[in-house]
C-alpha positions as YAML, in Angstrom:
chain: A
units: angstrom
residues:
- id: 1
  name: MET
  ca: [1.71, -1.83, 31.09]
- id: 2
  name: ILE
  ca: [4.66, -0.38, 29.19]
- id: 3
  name: PRO
  ca: [3.45, 2.53, 27.02]
- id: 4
  name: LEU
  ca: [3.91, 1.94, 23.31]
- id: 5
  name: ASN
  ca: [5.98, 4.21, 21.09]
- id: 6
  name: ILE
  ca: [5.23, 4.81, 17.45]
- id: 7
  name: ALA
  ca: [7.37, 6.07, 14.58]
- id: 8
  name: ALA
  ca: [5.77, 8.06, 11.77]
- id: 9
  name: ILE
  ca: [7.49, 7.38, 8.44]
- id: 10
  name: ILE
  ca: [7.01, 9.49, 5.31]
- id: 11
  name: PRO
  ca: [8.68, 8.34, 2.07]
- id: 12
  name: VAL
  ca: [8.87, 11.17, -0.44]
- id: 13
  name: TYR
  ca: [9.91, 11.68, -4.04]
- id: 14
  name: ASN
  ca: [9.45, 14.97, -5.93]
- id: 15
  name: ARG
  ca: [6.60, 16.35, -3.83]
- id: 16
  name: GLN
  ca: [7.95, 19.80, -3.01]
- id: 17
  name: TYR
  ca: [4.48, 21.41, -2.95]
- id: 18
  name: LEU
  ca: [2.70, 18.67, -1.00]
- id: 19
  name: ILE
  ca: [5.16, 17.30, 1.56]
- id: 20
  name: ILE
  ca: [4.69, 20.12, 4.09]
- id: 21
  name: ASP
  ca: [0.96, 19.38, 4.35]
- id: 22
  name: ALA
  ca: [1.78, 15.76, 5.22]
- id: 23
  name: ILE
  ca: [4.35, 16.85, 7.82]
- id: 24
  name: LYS
  ca: [1.86, 19.24, 9.42]
- id: 25
  name: SER
  ca: [-0.72, 16.47, 9.71]
- id: 26
  name: VAL
  ca: [1.81, 14.44, 11.73]
- id: 27
  name: LEU
  ca: [2.80, 17.32, 13.99]
- id: 28
  name: ASN
  ca: [-0.87, 18.22, 14.59]
- id: 29
  name: GLN
  ca: [-1.59, 14.84, 16.19]
- id: 30
  name: THR
  ca: [-3.19, 14.88, 19.64]
- id: 31
  name: LEU
  ca: [-0.52, 12.34, 20.59]
- id: 32
  name: LEU
  ca: [2.79, 12.85, 18.81]
- id: 33
  name: PRO
  ca: [4.96, 9.99, 17.54]
- id: 34
  name: LYS
  ca: [8.31, 9.34, 19.18]
- id: 35
  name: TYR
  ca: [10.03, 10.06, 15.86]
- id: 36
  name: LEU
  ca: [9.07, 11.58, 12.54]
- id: 37
  name: ILE
  ca: [11.22, 9.91, 9.90]
- id: 38
  name: ILE
  ca: [11.22, 11.40, 6.40]
- id: 39
  name: VAL
  ca: [13.01, 9.40, 3.72]
- id: 40
  name: ASP
  ca: [13.74, 11.31, 0.53]
- id: 41
  name: ASP
  ca: [14.07, 8.81, -2.30]
- id: 42
  name: GLY
  ca: [16.46, 10.81, -4.48]
- id: 43
  name: SER
  ca: [14.15, 13.72, -5.32]
- id: 44
  name: THR
  ca: [15.27, 15.85, -8.26]
- id: 45
  name: ASP
  ca: [13.16, 18.89, -7.36]
- id: 46
  name: ALA
  ca: [13.26, 21.16, -4.29]
- id: 47
  name: THR
  ca: [11.64, 18.66, -1.91]
- id: 48
  name: VAL
  ca: [14.62, 18.36, 0.45]
- id: 49
  name: SER
  ca: [15.31, 22.08, 0.62]
- id: 50
  name: GLN
  ca: [11.62, 22.75, 1.28]
- id: 51
  name: ILE
  ca: [11.66, 20.32, 4.21]
- id: 52
  name: GLU
  ca: [14.89, 21.71, 5.65]
- id: 53
  name: HIS
  ca: [13.70, 25.31, 5.34]
- id: 54
  name: TRP
  ca: [10.34, 24.55, 6.91]
- id: 55
  name: PHE
  ca: [11.85, 22.92, 10.00]
- id: 56
  name: LYS
  ca: [14.28, 25.81, 10.44]
- id: 57
  name: THR
  ca: [11.35, 28.19, 10.80]
- id: 58
  name: ASN
  ca: [9.01, 25.69, 12.50]
- id: 59
  name: PRO
  ca: [10.95, 23.74, 15.16]
- id: 60
  name: ALA
  ca: [9.26, 20.47, 16.11]
- id: 61
  name: ASP
  ca: [8.66, 19.11, 19.62]
- id: 62
  name: ILE
  ca: [9.85, 15.63, 18.61]
- id: 63
  name: PRO
  ca: [13.04, 14.32, 16.97]
- id: 64
  name: ILE
  ca: [12.99, 14.66, 13.19]
- id: 65
  name: LYS
  ca: [15.08, 12.39, 11.01]
- id: 66
  name: LEU
  ca: [15.52, 13.48, 7.39]
- id: 67
  name: ILE
  ca: [17.20, 10.69, 5.46]
- id: 68
  name: LYS
  ca: [18.44, 11.05, 1.90]
- id: 69
  name: GLN
  ca: [18.95, 8.00, -0.27]
- id: 70
  name: LYS
  ca: [19.49, 7.20, -3.93]
- id: 71
  name: ASN
  ca: [16.28, 6.57, -5.82]
- id: 72
  name: GLY
  ca: [15.16, 3.04, -5.03]
- id: 73
  name: GLY
  ca: [11.38, 3.24, -4.96]
- id: 74
  name: ALA
  ca: [8.76, 3.63, -2.25]
- id: 75
  name: SER
  ca: [9.36, 0.16, -0.78]
- id: 76
  name: SER
  ca: [13.07, 0.81, -0.34]
- id: 77
  name: ALA
  ca: [12.33, 4.17, 1.29]
- id: 78
  name: ARG
  ca: [9.79, 2.67, 3.69]
- id: 79
  name: ASN
  ca: [12.15, -0.15, 4.68]
- id: 80
  name: HIS
  ca: [14.90, 2.40, 5.29]
- id: 81
  name: GLY
  ca: [12.55, 4.38, 7.50]
- id: 82
  name: VAL
  ca: [11.74, 1.33, 9.62]
- id: 83
  name: CYS
  ca: [15.47, 0.72, 10.14]
- id: 84
  name: GLU
  ca: [15.63, 4.19, 11.71]
- id: 85
  name: ALA
  ca: [12.66, 3.60, 14.03]
- id: 86
  name: GLY
  ca: [14.85, 2.52, 16.95]
- id: 87
  name: ASP
  ca: [12.95, 1.07, 19.91]
- id: 88
  name: CYS
  ca: [9.49, 1.99, 18.63]
- id: 89
  name: GLN
  ca: [7.11, -0.94, 18.83]
- id: 90
  name: LEU
  ca: [4.73, 0.48, 16.22]
- id: 91
  name: ILE
  ca: [5.24, 2.00, 12.78]
- id: 92
  name: ALA
  ca: [2.87, 4.14, 10.76]
- id: 93
  name: PHE
  ca: [3.49, 5.11, 7.14]
- id: 94
  name: LEU
  ca: [2.11, 8.29, 5.62]
- id: 95
  name: ASP
  ca: [2.46, 8.96, 1.91]
- id: 96
  name: SER
  ca: [3.75, 12.41, 1.10]
- id: 97
  name: ASP
  ca: [0.49, 13.62, -0.45]
- id: 98
  name: ASP
  ca: [-1.88, 12.22, 2.19]
- id: 99
  name: LEU
  ca: [-3.18, 13.56, 5.51]
- id: 100
  name: TRP
  ca: [-3.82, 12.02, 8.92]
- id: 101
  name: PRO
  ca: [-6.73, 13.26, 11.05]
- id: 102
  name: ASP
  ca: [-5.55, 14.71, 14.36]
- id: 103
  name: ASP
  ca: [-6.76, 11.73, 16.44]
- id: 104
  name: TYR
  ca: [-5.22, 9.00, 14.27]
- id: 105
  name: LEU
  ca: [-2.08, 8.08, 16.23]
- id: 106
  name: GLN
  ca: [-3.72, 8.43, 19.64]
- id: 107
  name: SER
  ca: [-6.56, 6.13, 18.57]
- id: 108
  name: ALA
  ca: [-4.09, 3.62, 17.14]
- id: 109
  name: ILE
  ca: [-1.83, 3.52, 20.18]
- id: 110
  name: LYS
  ca: [-4.77, 3.07, 22.57]
- id: 111
  name: LEU
  ca: [-6.07, 0.22, 20.42]
- id: 112
  name: PHE
  ca: [-2.73, -1.61, 20.50]
- id: 113
  name: GLU
  ca: [-2.27, -1.02, 24.23]
- id: 114
  name: ASP
  ca: [-5.74, -2.41, 24.94]
- id: 115
  name: ASN
  ca: [-5.23, -5.34, 22.55]
- id: 116
  name: PRO
  ca: [-1.63, -6.60, 22.79]
- id: 117
  name: GLN
  ca: [-2.40, -9.55, 20.49]
- id: 118
  name: LEU
  ca: [-2.73, -7.27, 17.44]
- id: 119
  name: VAL
  ca: [-0.15, -7.34, 14.66]
- id: 120
  name: ALA
  ca: [-1.74, -4.53, 12.64]
- id: 121
  name: ALA
  ca: [-4.75, -2.24, 12.49]
- id: 122
  name: SER
  ca: [-6.44, -0.07, 9.87]
- id: 123
  name: SER
  ca: [-8.81, 2.88, 9.96]
- id: 124
  name: ASN
  ca: [-11.37, 4.07, 7.46]
- id: 125
  name: ARG
  ca: [-10.08, 6.29, 4.70]
- id: 126
  name: ILE
  ca: [-11.51, 8.80, 2.28]
- id: 127
  name: ASP
  ca: [-10.07, 9.16, -1.23]
- id: 128
  name: LYS
  ca: [-10.42, 12.65, -2.70]
- id: 129
  name: ASP
  ca: [-9.81, 13.37, -6.37]
- id: 130
  name: TYR
  ca: [-9.29, 17.09, -6.65]
- id: 131
  name: VAL
  ca: [-9.59, 17.20, -10.45]
- id: 132
  name: LYS
  ca: [-12.73, 15.08, -10.83]
- id: 133
  name: ASN
  ca: [-14.08, 16.59, -7.59]
- id: 134
  name: VAL
  ca: [-15.24, 13.22, -6.27]
- id: 135
  name: GLU
  ca: [-14.84, 11.46, -2.94]
- id: 136
  name: SER
  ca: [-15.01, 7.77, -2.09]
- id: 137
  name: ILE
  ca: [-15.15, 6.40, 1.44]
- id: 138
  name: HIS
  ca: [-13.49, 3.07, 2.25]
- id: 139
  name: ASN
  ca: [-15.01, 1.51, 5.35]
- id: 140
  name: HIS
  ca: [-12.83, -1.11, 7.05]
- id: 141
  name: THR
  ca: [-14.84, -1.86, 10.19]
- id: 142
  name: GLU
  ca: [-15.13, -5.50, 9.07]
- id: 143
  name: ILE
  ca: [-11.39, -6.06, 8.64]
- id: 144
  name: THR
  ca: [-11.17, -7.64, 12.11]
- id: 145
  name: ARG
  ca: [-13.18, -10.67, 10.93]
- id: 146
  name: ASN
  ca: [-11.49, -13.20, 8.63]
- id: 147
  name: THR
  ca: [-8.78, -10.64, 7.93]
- id: 148
  name: THR
  ca: [-6.76, -12.67, 5.43]
- id: 149
  name: SER
  ca: [-9.84, -13.42, 3.34]
- id: 150
  name: TYR
  ca: [-10.97, -9.79, 3.67]
- id: 151
  name: ILE
  ca: [-7.69, -8.41, 2.32]
- id: 152
  name: PHE
  ca: [-7.36, -11.12, -0.33]
- id: 153
  name: THR
  ca: [-10.76, -10.39, -1.87]
- id: 154
  name: ARG
  ca: [-10.90, -6.61, -1.37]
- id: 155
  name: GLY
  ca: [-7.28, -5.58, -1.79]
- id: 156
  name: SER
  ca: [-5.02, -3.58, 0.47]
- id: 157
  name: PRO
  ca: [-6.90, -1.57, 3.12]
- id: 158
  name: GLY
  ca: [-4.41, 1.25, 2.47]
- id: 159
  name: THR
  ca: [-0.91, 2.12, 3.60]
- id: 160
  name: PRO
  ca: [-1.46, 5.59, 5.15]
- id: 161
  name: ASN
  ca: [-4.36, 4.30, 7.26]
- id: 162
  name: THR
  ca: [-2.65, 1.17, 8.61]
- id: 163
  name: VAL
  ca: [-0.41, 0.87, 11.68]
- id: 164
  name: LEU
  ca: [1.88, -2.15, 12.00]
- id: 165
  name: LEU
  ca: [3.61, -3.92, 14.83]
- id: 166
  name: LYS
  ca: [7.28, -3.42, 14.00]
- id: 167
  name: LYS
  ca: [8.14, -7.02, 14.92]
- id: 168
  name: ALA
  ca: [5.52, -8.31, 12.50]
- id: 169
  name: PHE
  ca: [6.86, -6.09, 9.72]
- id: 170
  name: GLU
  ca: [10.36, -7.39, 10.33]
- id: 171
  name: LYS
  ca: [9.24, -11.02, 10.59]
- id: 172
  name: VAL
  ca: [7.85, -11.04, 7.04]
- id: 173
  name: GLY
  ca: [10.93, -9.25, 5.72]
- id: 174
  name: GLY
  ca: [9.38, -5.82, 5.19]
- id: 175
  name: TYR
  ca: [8.45, -4.58, 1.75]
- id: 176
  name: ASP
  ca: [9.71, -6.50, -1.27]
- id: 177
  name: VAL
  ca: [11.83, -3.85, -3.00]
- id: 178
  name: LEU
  ca: [11.50, -5.70, -6.32]
- id: 179
  name: GLN
  ca: [7.73, -5.41, -6.17]
- id: 180
  name: MET
  ca: [6.91, -2.08, -7.82]
- id: 181
  name: CYS
  ca: [3.13, -2.50, -7.82]
- id: 182
  name: GLY
  ca: [0.88, -3.95, -5.12]
- id: 183
  name: GLU
  ca: [3.70, -4.06, -2.57]
- id: 184
  name: ASP
  ca: [1.36, -3.08, 0.27]
- id: 185
  name: TYR
  ca: [-1.12, -5.76, -0.80]
- id: 186
  name: GLN
  ca: [1.62, -8.39, -0.60]
- id: 187
  name: LEU
  ca: [2.96, -7.14, 2.74]
- id: 188
  name: PHE
  ca: [-0.44, -6.95, 4.44]
- id: 189
  name: LEU
  ca: [-1.45, -10.42, 3.29]
- id: 190
  name: ARG
  ca: [1.74, -11.86, 4.77]
- id: 191
  name: ILE
  ca: [1.30, -9.98, 8.05]
- id: 192
  name: SER
  ca: [-2.34, -11.09, 8.30]
- id: 193
  name: LEU
  ca: [-1.10, -14.67, 8.78]
- id: 194
  name: LEU
  ca: [0.78, -13.70, 11.96]
- id: 195
  name: GLY
  ca: [-2.08, -12.62, 14.21]
- id: 196
  name: GLN
  ca: [-5.13, -10.45, 14.72]
- id: 197
  name: TRP
  ca: [-5.89, -7.24, 12.83]
- id: 198
  name: GLY
  ca: [-7.66, -4.36, 14.55]
- id: 199
  name: PHE
  ca: [-9.85, -1.44, 13.52]
- id: 200
  name: ILE
  ca: [-8.70, 2.10, 14.38]
- id: 201
  name: ASN
  ca: [-11.78, 4.10, 15.29]
- id: 202
  name: SER
  ca: [-10.41, 7.50, 14.31]
- id: 203
  name: LYS
  ca: [-11.66, 9.99, 11.78]
- id: 204
  name: PRO
  ca: [-10.88, 8.81, 8.22]
- id: 205
  name: VAL
  ca: [-7.41, 9.26, 6.78]
- id: 206
  name: GLU
  ca: [-7.45, 11.45, 3.67]
- id: 207
  name: VAL
  ca: [-5.82, 10.06, 0.54]
- id: 208
  name: ARG
  ca: [-5.41, 12.82, -2.02]
- id: 209
  name: ARG
  ca: [-5.45, 12.29, -5.78]
- id: 210
  name: ASN
  ca: [-4.61, 14.89, -8.42]
- id: 211
  name: VAL
  ca: [-4.23, 17.80, -6.04]
- id: 212
  name: GLN
  ca: [-5.04, 20.84, -8.17]
- id: 213
  name: GLY
  ca: [-2.01, 22.64, -9.48]
- id: 214
  name: HIS
  ca: [0.41, 19.82, -8.63]
- id: 215
  name: GLU
  ca: [-0.56, 17.10, -11.11]
- id: 216
  name: SER
  ca: [2.89, 17.29, -12.72]
- id: 217
  name: GLN
  ca: [4.59, 15.98, -9.59]
- id: 218
  name: ALA
  ca: [5.56, 12.32, -9.28]
- id: 219
  name: PRO
  ca: [2.47, 10.14, -9.81]
- id: 220
  name: GLN
  ca: [1.57, 7.12, -7.72]
- id: 221
  name: LEU
  ca: [3.93, 4.33, -8.71]
- id: 222
  name: SER
  ca: [1.30, 1.60, -8.93]
- id: 223
  name: ARG
  ca: [-0.63, 3.59, -11.54]
- id: 224
  name: GLN
  ca: [2.37, 3.85, -13.85]
- id: 225
  name: TYR
  ca: [2.21, 0.20, -14.90]
- id: 226
  name: ASN
  ca: [0.00, -0.95, -17.77]
- id: 227
  name: ASP
  ca: [0.32, -4.54, -16.56]
- id: 228
  name: ARG
  ca: [-0.87, -3.74, -13.04]
- id: 229
  name: ARG
  ca: [-3.51, -6.50, -13.05]
- id: 230
  name: LEU
  ca: [-0.93, -9.09, -14.07]
- id: 231
  name: ARG
  ca: [1.39, -7.98, -11.29]
- id: 232
  name: LEU
  ca: [-1.42, -8.24, -8.73]
- id: 233
  name: ALA
  ca: [-2.41, -11.68, -10.01]
- id: 234
  name: ARG
  ca: [1.17, -12.88, -9.57]
- id: 235
  name: ILE
  ca: [1.20, -11.56, -5.99]
- id: 236
  name: LEU
  ca: [-1.95, -13.50, -5.10]
- id: 237
  name: ASP
  ca: [-0.72, -16.57, -6.96]
- id: 238
  name: GLN
  ca: [2.46, -16.50, -4.88]
- id: 239
  name: PHE
  ca: [0.55, -15.87, -1.66]
- id: 240
  name: ILE
  ca: [-1.61, -18.96, -2.12]
- id: 241
  name: HIS
  ca: [1.09, -21.35, -3.30]
- id: 242
  name: GLU
  ca: [4.29, -20.08, -1.65]
- id: 243
  name: ASP
  ca: [3.53, -17.67, 1.22]
- id: 244
  name: GLY
  ca: [1.24, -19.92, 3.26]
- id: 245
  name: GLY
  ca: [-2.10, -18.48, 2.23]
- id: 246
  name: TYR
  ca: [-3.61, -21.73, 0.91]
- id: 247
  name: PRO
  ca: [-5.24, -22.95, 4.18]
- id: 248
  name: HIS
  ca: [-6.75, -19.54, 4.94]
- id: 249
  name: ILE
  ca: [-8.74, -18.86, 1.76]
- id: 250
  name: PRO
  ca: [-11.50, -21.15, 0.40]
- id: 251
  name: GLU
  ca: [-10.37, -22.64, -2.90]
- id: 252
  name: SER
  ca: [-13.43, -21.40, -4.77]
- id: 253
  name: GLN
  ca: [-12.65, -17.89, -3.56]
- id: 254
  name: TRP
  ca: [-8.99, -17.79, -4.57]
- id: 255
  name: ARG
  ca: [-9.66, -19.46, -7.90]
- id: 256
  name: GLN
  ca: [-12.28, -16.85, -8.72]
- id: 257
  name: ARG
  ca: [-10.17, -13.89, -7.55]
- id: 258
  name: ILE
  ca: [-6.90, -14.90, -9.22]
- id: 259
  name: GLY
  ca: [-8.64, -16.15, -12.36]
- id: 260
  name: GLN
  ca: [-10.49, -12.86, -12.78]
- id: 261
  name: LEU
  ca: [-7.29, -10.85, -12.36]
- id: 262
  name: TYR
  ca: [-5.47, -12.96, -14.95]
- id: 263
  name: PHE
  ca: [-8.44, -12.65, -17.33]
- id: 264
  name: THR
  ca: [-8.51, -8.85, -17.01]
- id: 265
  name: ALA
  ca: [-4.72, -8.74, -17.39]
- id: 266
  name: GLY
  ca: [-4.96, -10.79, -20.59]
- id: 267
  name: ARG
  ca: [-7.67, -8.57, -22.04]
- id: 268
  name: ASN
  ca: [-5.65, -5.44, -21.24]
- id: 269
  name: ALA
  ca: [-2.49, -6.97, -22.72]
- id: 270
  name: ILE
  ca: [-4.28, -7.73, -25.99]
- id: 271
  name: LYS
  ca: [-5.44, -4.11, -26.21]
- id: 272
  name: SER
  ca: [-1.86, -2.90, -25.75]
- id: 273
  name: LYS
  ca: [-0.50, -5.64, -28.09]
- id: 274
  name: ASP
  ca: [1.68, -7.12, -25.35]
- id: 275
  name: TRP
  ca: [1.37, -10.64, -26.70]
- id: 276
  name: ASN
  ca: [3.68, -12.38, -24.22]
- id: 277
  name: SER
  ca: [1.81, -10.98, -21.22]
- id: 278
  name: ALA
  ca: [-1.50, -11.81, -22.90]
- id: 279
  name: LEU
  ca: [-0.47, -15.44, -23.38]
- id: 280
  name: GLU
  ca: [0.79, -15.78, -19.81]
- id: 281
  name: SER
  ca: [-2.33, -14.17, -18.38]
- id: 282
  name: LEU
  ca: [-4.90, -16.14, -20.35]
- id: 283
  name: ASN
  ca: [-3.11, -19.46, -19.86]
- id: 284
  name: LYS
  ca: [-3.21, -18.83, -16.11]
- id: 285
  name: ALA
  ca: [-6.82, -17.61, -16.28]
- id: 286
  name: ARG
  ca: [-7.84, -20.91, -17.92]
- id: 287
  name: LYS
  ca: [-5.96, -22.85, -15.27]
- id: 288
  name: TYR
  ca: [-7.85, -21.16, -12.45]
- id: 289
  name: ARG
  ca: [-11.26, -21.00, -14.14]
- id: 290
  name: PRO
  ca: [-11.29, -23.77, -16.79]
- id: 291
  name: PHE
  ca: [-15.04, -23.46, -17.42]
- id: 292
  name: HIS
  ca: [-15.19, -19.67, -17.69]
- id: 293
  name: ILE
  ca: [-16.71, -18.97, -21.12]
- id: 294
  name: ARG
  ca: [-15.29, -15.50, -21.69]
- id: 295
  name: THR
  ca: [-11.79, -16.72, -20.85]
- id: 296
  name: LYS
  ca: [-12.13, -19.54, -23.38]
- id: 297
  name: ILE
  ca: [-13.35, -17.13, -26.06]
- id: 298
  name: LEU
  ca: [-10.58, -14.61, -25.41]
- id: 299
  name: HIS
  ca: [-7.95, -17.35, -25.36]
- id: 300
  name: LEU
  ca: [-9.22, -18.67, -28.71]
- id: 301
  name: TYR
  ca: [-9.17, -15.13, -30.11]
- id: 302
  name: LEU
  ca: [-5.57, -14.71, -28.98]
- id: 303
  name: LYS
  ca: [-4.55, -18.01, -30.60]
- id: 304
  name: THR
  ca: [-6.13, -16.81, -33.85]
- id: 305
  name: LEU
  ca: [-4.20, -13.54, -33.62]
- id: 306
  name: LYS
  ca: [-1.02, -15.44, -32.89]
- id: 307
  name: ASN
  ca: [-1.42, -17.62, -35.98]
- id: 308
  name: ASN
  ca: [-2.19, -14.66, -38.23]
- id: 309
  name: CYS
  ca: [-0.07, -11.83, -36.86]
- id: 310
  name: PHE
  ca: [2.94, -13.01, -34.85]
...
């Protein structure tokens, strides 16, 4: 058996106080990646100088690639990182504010070597909010069964706790750089159609929220959009009708999931007085769940508002 190589890829934007923690969690792995690729997405703070200074005083035992690009978003940075992964068969993304447990890469590589049919694998993760002082554990042991349906109904298992076969990533075209919200959800759904998904039995990956003292740094992109639910609904709509997802999800399931997202998007759009998005969302919600009472009521309310106000 040919041993598998893995590239660790960290996209970063304006995380000068957090990026070193992420780098350390890669270099503390019991099995190191072949490359550590850091893609700076046009940071305007001292992120790049912090990285360069740290490696000058802390030489690494593996090749480090620090790539600087104009600001193009997380998807662009991740795609750029994959292009630099060379002959690595596996790729693992780590967000610049998150942390891998020390056994993560070793557990992942062993899983892929023992199961060559896998196209991807995810571990459990723990989300920690340092301001609210709360933790939530996301258990993904069941992701190996009916993976497409699992991801469709539950959402993305998480980017920093998922390892991908590089060929699978490339086959679906990588991240959609025009998709600024839910891009991992879209990518993982597409990859799930290509083969089996595994479970990485490592300690949980730590996803950090609102790290105390650094809240002013760049926030998570997906949380910047008020129309996030509408964007997610469009992704699932496209997956069912254009990306090949239709045969893999029971119709009752996708109608319920997409219809609920459009309904929530419409309700949120009304609150923010985004009438065009509200109309689009509730028209689609009625299409997917024509007998849903609350959708009918909200749609009627919107029509009344439209006649009286705009």
